[in-house]
C-alpha positions in Angstrom: 74.6 102.5 105.5 75.5 98.8 105.1 75.7 97.0 108.3 79.2 95.7 109.1 80.8 94.2 112.1 81.6 96.4 115.3 85.2 95.6 114.7 85.1 96.8 111.1 82.9 100.0 112.3 85.2 100.9 115.0 88.1 100.4 112.7 86.7 103.0 110.2 86.0 105.5 112.9 89.5 105.1 114.5 90.9 106.0 111.0 89.0 108.8 110.2 89.4 110.2 113.4 93.4 109.8 113.0 93.4 112.2 110.0 93.3 112.9 112.4 93.9 112.1 113.8 96.8 112.6 112.2 95.4 115.3 110.7 96.6 114.6 112.4 94.2 112.6 111.4 92.1 116.4 115.3 87.7 121.5 117.4 86.1 124.1 117.1 86.3 127.4 115.4 84.6 130.1 117.2 83.0 131.3 113.8 80.4 128.3 113.7 77.6 127.4 115.8 78.0 124.1 118.0 81.9 124.8 118.3 83.9 125.7 121.3 85.7 129.4 121.2 89.3 129.0 120.3 90.8 130.9 123.5 93.6 132.6 121.7 96.2 132.1 118.9 99.6 130.7 119.5 102.7 133.1 119.7 105.1 132.5 116.7 107.3 130.4 119.1 104.2 128.0 119.8 102.9 127.7 116.5 106.3 126.7 115.4 106.0 123.7 117.7 103.1 122.5 115.8 104.7 122.6 112.3 102.6 122.1 109.3 99.6 120.8 111.6 98.9 124.6 112.2 97.5 124.7 108.4 94.4 122.5 109.8 93.3 125.0 112.5 90.3 127.3 111.7 89.0 124.9 109.2 86.3 122.3 108.8 87.4 119.2 106.8 85.3 116.6 105.1 86.6 113.2 104.0 86.5 111.1 101.0 87.9 107.5 100.5 90.4 107.1 97.8 90.4 103.6 97.5 87.7 102.2 95.0 85.3 100.5 96.8 85.6 101.7 100.1 82.4 102.8 101.7 81.1 104.3 105.0 79.9 107.5 106.1 82.2 110.7 105.7 83.9 112.2 108.6 83.6 115.9 109.4 86.7 117.4 111.4 87.4 120.9 112.9 90.4 122.1 114.6 91.3 125.2 116.8 93.6 126.6 119.6 93.0 126.2 122.9 94.8 127.3 126.4 96.1 130.4 124.5 97.7 128.4 121.7 99.3 125.9 123.7 97.0 123.1 122.6 95.5 122.1 119.3 92.1 120.5 119.4 90.2 118.4 117.0 86.5 117.7 117.4 85.0 115.0 114.9 82.2 113.1 114.1 80.9 110.9 111.2 78.1 112.2 109.1 75.6 109.5 110.1 76.2 110.9 113.6 77.2 107.3 115.1 80.6 108.1 116.1 83.1 111.0 117.2 85.7 112.0 119.5 88.0 114.5 120.5 91.9 115.1 120.3 93.9 117.1 122.1 97.7 118.0 120.6 100.5 119.9 123.0 104.0 119.9 123.3 105.3 117.8 125.9 107.0 120.0 128.3 109.3 117.5 129.7 110.5 115.5 126.3 109.7 118.6 123.7 107.5 115.9 121.8 104.3 116.7 120.1 102.0 114.4 121.9 98.1 113.8 122.0 95.4 112.1 123.5 92.5 111.0 121.3 89.1 110.3 123.4 86.0 108.7 121.3 82.6 108.1 122.1 82.8 104.5 121.7 84.4 104.0 125.0 88.1 103.6 123.8 90.9 106.3 123.8 94.5 106.5 122.5 97.6 108.4 123.2 100.3 109.0 120.7 103.2 111.3 119.4 103.5 113.1 116.2 106.9 113.7 114.3 106.9 116.3 111.6 108.7 115.9 108.5 110.8 118.3 106.8 108.5 118.1 103.6 105.6 119.4 105.3 104.1 115.9 106.5 103.7 114.5 109.7 103.5 110.9 111.1 101.7 109.5 114.3 101.8 106.1 116.0 99.5 105.6 119.1 98.6 103.1 121.6 95.0 102.3 121.8 93.4 101.5 125.0 89.7 99.7 125.1 89.4 98.6 121.9 88.5 94.8 121.2 91.1 94.0 118.8 93.4 96.8 117.6 96.2 97.9 119.8 98.2 100.6 118.1 97.7 102.6 115.0 100.2 104.7 112.8 99.2 107.3 110.1 100.7 109.6 107.8 99.2 113.0 106.8 100.2 116.1 104.7 98.6 119.3 103.4 98.9 119.2 99.5 99.5 122.3 97.2 95.8 121.9 96.1 94.8 122.8 99.9 93.4 119.1 100.4 94.6 116.9 103.4 95.5 113.3 102.8 96.0 110.8 105.4 97.0 106.8 105.3 96.8 104.4 108.5 97.8 101.1 109.5 96.4 98.9 112.5 98.1 96.5 114.5 95.8 93.8 115.7 96.3 90.0 116.4 100.2 90.4 116.2 100.3 91.9 112.7 100.2 95.4 111.0 97.2 95.4 108.3 96.4 98.5 106.0 93.9 101.0 107.1 92.3 103.5 104.9 93.6 106.1 102.3 91.5 109.3 102.8 91.5 112.8 101.4 89.9 115.5 103.3 88.6 118.9 101.4 87.9 122.1 103.5 84.3 122.7 103.8 81.7 125.0 105.2 79.9 122.7 107.4 79.1 121.9 111.3 80.4 118.9 113.3 77.4 116.3 113.3 75.9 115.9 116.8 76.4 112.2 117.7 72.9 110.5 118.4 73.7 106.8 117.8 76.2 104.0 118.2 78.2 102.2 115.8 76.6 99.6 113.7 77.2 95.9 115.0 
């Protein structure tokens, strides 16, 4: 992997996670090693609260950049249910094992919104809300805590008729929004890499 600045590496990792994370761009499937048990599928009513995001569960996804010239390690991301179907969990890691994170998505009992928290191996975390679109898409905007420059991220994702997941993102840093990454995830038979290192500086 080519060396890059810590800020660029974190930006890449944060984007991948959102596909997170979102996917929104977020683990584990009980049928694979190194993944936590699902602890029960949701009821039909519970699943309805998560909309199109339910299509992510029980699968492992691998990212591929769409824009020409984009480089960096692929992201491996797996989704599952937890707490009897009240929470969606995403666990992900970059293939070079330098970075990963876990996202918990849940219906806010007070507001009815679909909120989430994302905790990373790089020491920062985010909180945000998914908004489900009538066309099967979802958007997310989150506040970032503990990152050197990025304070907000917003992204849009969807499952395609071909069975892939797409995600685009933007970052808010130094008073302005900047384009993030445009990524497609395909379903794969793979394990989440074990995180062994740190992001390159």
